[in-house]
C-alpha positions as CSV (number, residue, x, y, z in Angstrom):
1,M,-36.5,-40.3,-189.4
2,R,-39.2,-45.4,-186.1
3,T,-37.1,-44.9,-188.6
4,A,-38.6,-45.1,-188.9
5,L,-37.9,-45.8,-185.6
6,I,-37.9,-44.6,-183.7
7,T,-39.3,-42.6,-180.3
8,A,-42.8,-41.4,-180.8
9,L,-43.9,-37.7,-180.7
10,A,-47.1,-38.9,-179.0
11,V,-45.1,-40.3,-176.1
12,I,-43.0,-37.1,-175.8
13,L,-46.2,-35.1,-175.6
14,L,-47.6,-37.5,-173.0
15,T,-44.5,-37.2,-171.0
16,R,-44.4,-33.4,-171.1
17,G,-48.0,-32.5,-171.1
18,L,-49.4,-35.0,-168.6
19,A,-46.5,-34.7,-166.3
20,M,-47.4,-31.0,-165.9
21,A,-50.9,-32.1,-164.8
22,Q,-49.8,-34.1,-161.8
23,T,-51.7,-33.4,-158.6
24,T,-50.3,-32.8,-155.2
25,T,-52.1,-35.7,-153.7
26,G,-49.2,-38.1,-154.1
27,R,-46.3,-38.9,-156.4
28,S,-47.1,-39.8,-160.0
29,V,-45.7,-42.5,-162.1
30,L,-45.4,-42.2,-165.9
31,G,-44.6,-45.3,-167.9
32,T,-45.9,-48.4,-169.7
33,V,-48.3,-51.1,-168.5
34,T,-46.3,-54.3,-168.3
35,S,-48.8,-56.5,-166.6
36,F,-52.5,-56.2,-165.6
37,N,-54.8,-58.5,-163.7
38,P,-58.4,-57.1,-163.9
39,A,-59.7,-59.6,-161.4
40,S,-57.4,-58.5,-158.6
41,K,-57.1,-54.9,-160.0
42,A,-53.3,-55.2,-159.8
43,I,-51.3,-53.4,-162.4
44,E,-47.5,-53.1,-162.9
45,I,-46.1,-50.0,-164.5
46,K,-42.5,-49.8,-166.0
47,S,-41.7,-46.2,-165.3
48,D,-39.2,-44.6,-167.7
49,N,-35.6,-45.5,-166.8
50,A,-36.7,-47.2,-163.6
51,A,-37.8,-50.5,-162.2
52,P,-41.4,-51.7,-162.5
53,V,-43.8,-50.3,-160.0
54,P,-46.7,-52.5,-158.6
55,I,-49.9,-50.5,-158.2
56,K,-53.4,-51.3,-156.8
57,L,-56.6,-50.0,-158.4
58,S,-59.9,-49.7,-156.5
59,D,-63.5,-49.0,-157.2
60,S,-62.8,-45.3,-156.5
61,T,-59.8,-45.0,-158.9
62,I,-60.6,-42.5,-161.7
63,I,-59.7,-44.2,-165.0
64,Q,-59.5,-41.9,-168.1
65,R,-58.2,-42.0,-171.6
66,I,-56.6,-39.2,-173.6
67,A,-55.7,-39.1,-177.3
68,P,-52.0,-39.2,-178.3
69,G,-50.6,-35.7,-178.5
70,D,-53.3,-34.1,-176.4
71,T,-51.8,-32.3,-173.3
72,N,-55.1,-31.0,-171.8
73,L,-56.6,-33.3,-169.2
74,R,-59.9,-31.6,-169.7
75,N,-60.2,-33.6,-172.9
76,A,-59.8,-37.0,-171.0
77,V,-62.8,-39.3,-171.1
78,A,-63.8,-41.9,-168.6
79,I,-63.3,-45.5,-169.5
80,N,-63.8,-48.9,-167.9
81,L,-61.1,-50.9,-166.2
82,S,-61.4,-53.5,-168.9
83,E,-60.2,-51.0,-171.5
84,V,-56.7,-50.8,-170.0
85,A,-54.2,-53.1,-171.7
86,V,-50.6,-54.2,-171.5
87,G,-48.5,-51.8,-173.6
88,D,-50.6,-48.7,-172.9
89,R,-48.8,-45.6,-171.8
90,V,-50.2,-44.3,-168.5
91,L,-49.8,-41.5,-165.9
92,V,-50.8,-42.8,-162.5
93,T,-51.4,-40.5,-159.5
94,L,-50.8,-42.4,-156.3
95,G,-52.3,-42.0,-152.8
96,S,-50.2,-41.2,-149.7
97,N,-49.3,-44.9,-149.2
98,G,-47.5,-44.9,-152.6
99,S,-49.3,-48.0,-154.0
100,D,-53.0,-47.2,-154.3
101,A,-54.0,-45.4,-157.5
102,L,-56.2,-42.4,-157.2
103,R,-56.2,-41.7,-160.9
104,I,-54.9,-43.3,-164.0
105,V,-54.8,-41.6,-167.4
106,V,-54.3,-43.9,-170.3
107,M,-52.9,-43.4,-173.8
108,S,-53.8,-46.5,-175.7
109,A,-51.0,-48.4,-177.4
110,N,-53.2,-48.8,-180.5
111,D,-53.9,-45.1,-180.6
112,I,-50.2,-44.4,-180.3
113,A,-49.4,-46.8,-183.1
114,K,-52.0,-45.2,-185.4
115,R,-50.7,-41.7,-184.6
116,D,-47.1,-42.8,-185.2
117,D,-48.0,-44.4,-188.5
118,A,-49.9,-41.3,-189.6
119,E,-46.9,-39.1,-188.6
120,R,-44.5,-41.4,-190.4
121,Q,-46.6,-41.3,-193.6
122,D,-46.8,-37.5,-193.4
123,W,-43.0,-37.2,-193.2
124,I,-42.8,-39.5,-196.2
125,K,-45.4,-37.5,-198.2
126,R,-44.3,-34.0,-197.3
127,G,-40.6,-34.6,-196.4
128,I,-37.3,-34.7,-198.1
129,T,-34.0,-36.1,-196.8
130,G,-30.4,-36.0,-197.6
131,I,-26.9,-35.0,-196.6
132,V,-26.1,-31.3,-196.2
133,S,-23.9,-30.3,-199.1
134,A,-24.1,-26.5,-198.5
135,K,-26.0,-23.7,-196.8
136,N,-27.0,-20.6,-198.7
137,G,-28.9,-18.0,-196.7
138,N,-32.2,-19.6,-195.7
139,Q,-31.6,-22.6,-197.9
140,I,-30.1,-26.0,-196.9
141,L,-28.8,-27.8,-200.0
142,L,-29.0,-31.6,-199.8
143,K,-27.4,-34.4,-201.7
144,T,-29.6,-37.5,-201.9
145,R,-28.7,-40.9,-203.4
146,T,-31.1,-42.7,-205.7
147,P,-30.7,-45.8,-207.9
148,R,-30.2,-43.4,-210.8
149,G,-27.5,-41.4,-209.1
150,D,-27.2,-38.3,-206.8
151,V,-30.0,-35.7,-206.7
152,Q,-29.8,-32.2,-205.2
153,Q,-32.7,-31.1,-203.1
154,T,-33.4,-27.9,-201.2
155,I,-34.9,-27.2,-197.8
156,V,-36.1,-23.6,-197.4
157,V,-36.4,-22.4,-193.8
158,S,-38.0,-19.4,-192.1
159,D,-38.2,-17.9,-188.7
160,K,-41.1,-20.2,-188.1
161,T,-39.3,-23.4,-188.9
162,K,-38.7,-25.7,-185.8
163,F,-35.3,-27.2,-185.6
164,R,-34.2,-30.3,-183.5
165,R,-30.8,-32.0,-183.3
166,Y,-30.3,-35.6,-182.3
167,S,-28.1,-36.1,-179.2
168,P,-25.0,-38.3,-179.2
169,D,-25.5,-41.9,-178.1
170,S,-29.3,-41.6,-178.1
171,V,-31.9,-43.2,-180.3
172,K,-34.8,-41.3,-178.8
173,F,-36.4,-38.3,-180.6
174,A,-37.3,-37.3,-177.0
175,D,-33.7,-36.6,-176.4
176,A,-33.3,-34.4,-179.5
177,K,-32.6,-30.8,-178.5
178,L,-34.1,-27.6,-179.8
179,S,-31.7,-26.1,-182.2
180,K,-31.3,-23.5,-185.0
181,L,-30.2,-23.1,-188.6
182,D,-26.7,-22.0,-187.5
183,D,-26.1,-25.5,-185.9
184,V,-26.7,-27.3,-189.2
185,S,-23.3,-28.2,-190.7
186,V,-22.2,-29.6,-194.1
187,G,-22.1,-33.4,-193.8
188,D,-25.0,-33.6,-191.4
189,Q,-28.0,-35.8,-192.3
190,V,-31.2,-33.8,-192.3
191,R,-34.9,-34.1,-193.1
192,G,-37.4,-31.3,-193.6
193,R,-41.1,-31.5,-193.6
194,G,-43.5,-28.9,-195.0
195,E,-45.0,-27.7,-198.3
196,K,-43.4,-29.8,-201.0
197,S,-42.8,-28.6,-204.6
198,A,-44.4,-30.5,-207.5
199,D,-41.1,-32.1,-208.5
200,G,-40.4,-33.2,-205.0
201,L,-37.0,-31.4,-204.9
202,K,-37.8,-28.6,-202.6
203,V,-39.6,-28.2,-199.2
204,D,-40.7,-25.0,-197.5
205,A,-40.0,-26.5,-194.1
206,E,-42.2,-26.3,-191.0
207,E,-39.8,-28.7,-189.2
208,V,-36.2,-29.8,-189.6
209,V,-34.6,-32.7,-187.8
210,F,-30.8,-33.3,-188.2
211,G,-27.8,-34.8,-186.7
212,T,-24.5,-36.5,-187.2
213,F,-25.0,-40.2,-187.8
214,V,-22.9,-43.2,-188.4
215,T,-23.9,-46.0,-190.7
216,K,-22.0,-49.2,-191.0
217,A,-22.5,-52.5,-192.8
218,G,-21.0,-55.9,-192.5
219,S,-21.5,-59.6,-191.8
220,V,-22.8,-60.8,-188.4
221,V,-20.1,-62.7,-186.5
222,S,-22.1,-63.5,-183.3
223,V,-25.4,-62.7,-181.5
224,D,-25.8,-62.3,-177.8
225,P,-29.6,-62.6,-177.0
226,A,-29.0,-61.8,-173.3
227,L,-27.3,-58.5,-173.9
228,K,-29.2,-57.8,-177.1
229,E,-25.8,-57.2,-178.8
230,V,-24.6,-58.2,-182.3
231,T,-21.0,-58.4,-183.2
232,V,-20.3,-57.5,-186.8
233,K,-17.3,-57.7,-189.2
234,E,-17.4,-54.3,-191.0
235,L,-17.6,-54.2,-194.8
236,G,-14.4,-53.2,-196.4
237,N,-11.9,-53.1,-193.5
238,G,-12.9,-56.2,-191.6
239,T,-12.9,-54.4,-188.2
240,L,-15.2,-55.8,-185.5
241,F,-17.8,-53.6,-183.9
242,V,-20.8,-54.2,-181.6
243,I,-24.4,-53.1,-182.2
244,R,-26.5,-52.7,-179.1
245,V,-30.3,-53.1,-179.7
246,T,-32.7,-51.4,-177.3
247,S,-36.5,-51.1,-177.0
248,E,-36.2,-47.9,-179.0
249,S,-34.4,-49.5,-181.9
250,T,-36.2,-50.4,-185.1
251,I,-35.4,-53.7,-186.8
252,K,-36.3,-54.5,-190.4
253,Q,-35.2,-57.1,-192.9
254,I,-35.1,-57.6,-196.6
255,S,-37.2,-60.6,-197.6
256,N,-36.0,-63.3,-200.1
257,A,-38.7,-62.1,-202.4
258,T,-37.5,-58.5,-202.3
259,E,-33.9,-59.7,-202.9
260,A,-35.1,-61.7,-205.9
261,R,-36.8,-58.7,-207.4
262,G,-33.6,-56.6,-207.2
263,A,-33.4,-52.8,-207.6
264,P,-36.6,-50.8,-207.0
265,A,-38.4,-49.2,-209.9
266,A,-37.1,-46.0,-211.5
267,G,-37.9,-43.0,-209.4
268,T,-37.9,-44.9,-206.1
269,N,-35.1,-44.0,-203.8
270,I,-33.5,-46.1,-201.1
271,A,-35.6,-44.3,-198.5
272,Q,-38.8,-45.3,-200.0
273,M,-37.6,-48.9,-200.3
274,I,-36.7,-49.0,-196.7
275,D,-40.0,-47.6,-195.7
276,T,-41.7,-50.7,-197.2
277,L,-39.5,-53.3,-195.6
278,P,-41.2,-55.6,-193.1
279,A,-40.5,-55.4,-189.4
280,A,-38.2,-58.0,-187.9
281,K,-37.2,-59.3,-184.5
282,F,-33.9,-59.5,-182.8
283,E,-34.2,-63.3,-183.1
284,D,-34.2,-62.9,-186.9
285,I,-30.6,-61.8,-186.9
286,K,-28.3,-64.7,-187.5
287,P,-24.5,-65.2,-187.8
288,G,-23.3,-65.0,-191.4
289,T,-26.1,-62.7,-192.6
290,S,-25.4,-59.1,-193.7
291,V,-26.7,-56.1,-191.8
292,V,-26.8,-52.3,-192.1
293,V,-27.0,-50.2,-188.9
294,S,-27.7,-46.5,-188.4
295,S,-26.8,-44.8,-185.2
296,T,-26.0,-41.4,-183.7
297,K,-22.3,-40.6,-183.5
298,G,-21.3,-41.6,-180.0
299,A,-18.1,-41.7,-177.9
300,Q,-17.0,-45.2,-178.9
301,A,-16.5,-45.9,-182.6
302,D,-16.7,-49.7,-182.1
303,K,-20.0,-49.6,-180.2
304,L,-23.2,-48.4,-181.7
305,T,-26.7,-48.1,-180.3
306,A,-29.0,-49.0,-183.2
307,I,-31.6,-46.6,-184.4
308,L,-32.3,-48.7,-187.4
309,L,-31.0,-52.2,-188.0
310,I,-31.6,-53.9,-191.3
311,A,-31.0,-57.6,-191.6
312,N,-30.4,-59.7,-194.8
313,A,-29.1,-56.4,-196.3
314,D,-27.2,-57.6,-199.3
315,L,-29.5,-55.8,-201.8
316,L,-29.4,-52.6,-199.8
317,I,-25.7,-52.6,-199.6
318,R,-25.4,-53.1,-203.4
319,L,-27.8,-50.2,-204.1
320,A,-26.1,-47.9,-201.6
321,T,-22.6,-48.6,-202.7
322,T,-23.0,-48.8,-206.5
323,P,-25.8,-46.5,-207.7
324,S,-26.0,-46.5,-211.5
325,G,-23.0,-48.8,-211.6
326,R,-20.6,-46.4,-209.9
327,G,-18.8,-46.8,-206.6
328,G,-19.9,-44.9,-203.6
329,T,-20.3,-45.0,-199.8
330,L,-23.1,-46.0,-197.5
331,V,-25.0,-43.0,-196.2
332,F,-27.8,-43.4,-193.8
333,G,-29.0,-41.6,-190.7
334,A,-31.5,-41.6,-187.8
335,A,-34.9,-43.1,-187.8
336,G,-38.3,-42.4,-186.4
337,G,-40.8,-41.3,-189.0
338,G,-39.4,-43.2,-191.9
339,G,-36.3,-44.4,-193.5
340,L,-34.2,-43.1,-196.4
341,D,-30.8,-43.3,-197.6
342,V,-30.5,-40.8,-194.8
343,L,-32.9,-42.0,-192.1
344,A,-33.4,-38.8,-190.2
345,I,-36.8,-38.3,-188.7
346,P,-38.7,-38.4,-185.4
């Protein structure tokens, strides 16, 4: 679904909505504030997929804030220079010299985080996730793993349901493409959000996100902090593969306390367990520890770009491979709005 992971809807809307509001005065830069000196009014913006851009503010620069998800600049409100912070998303309209800011529209990093969390919680509350086992008319039948065994769930779609499919080799929900029911295939990981039945086994879906994902587990052989890469010996076959971690990747870890408690309470699935795991840093990944990684299916089987990476994952591996004491296979998916035993959400 951050994971969970994610890849925020708010950022997507900022990119699409505010970009359409650019003026013809000069070029505009959309990105994230990486440094800011209020005294000198110098600000640096890391534009998307480009090098940082130094920008100069002045007393005449218009500074406004807009709420995450709002695409109408008429709703922007004036703020003080002191309210701009590192990590904020901004759209800057530049003057003809290419460095002086005429206008800066800010989307607060704190506001984005709050919206992302609310979105993630809604996917958890009103969503179901699983692997597509069959399609029957306007119904997508799912198989979902729980500690008590496999459970069948149903996503009911209509002509109003919005479909998105994750792109190969991308961890960004922004890269997910508009799609349709015909594109959903058996074996895909899918999550639907909408009106949920009382027993939690059916959703009349407003939105469906799906894709073909790869999940691997194994023991960390080495860690390259410079490249943000982790080399792992795969569980079962001993094959080496590389996990690449980006700024879009979500990292979590199972604490020693969680490991000691063991399996979650009855009725709790692996998705819910993952949702509660604490965030971790790349530096927390150490050689010799176990990891589980979820990624979109890309061109190279031995190189994955992490959507969700879970460290110290022995407990998770045991739960995923031996539910109810039976053998099985690890099944996860994409992240963004939350995890699961298929992690497929924006």
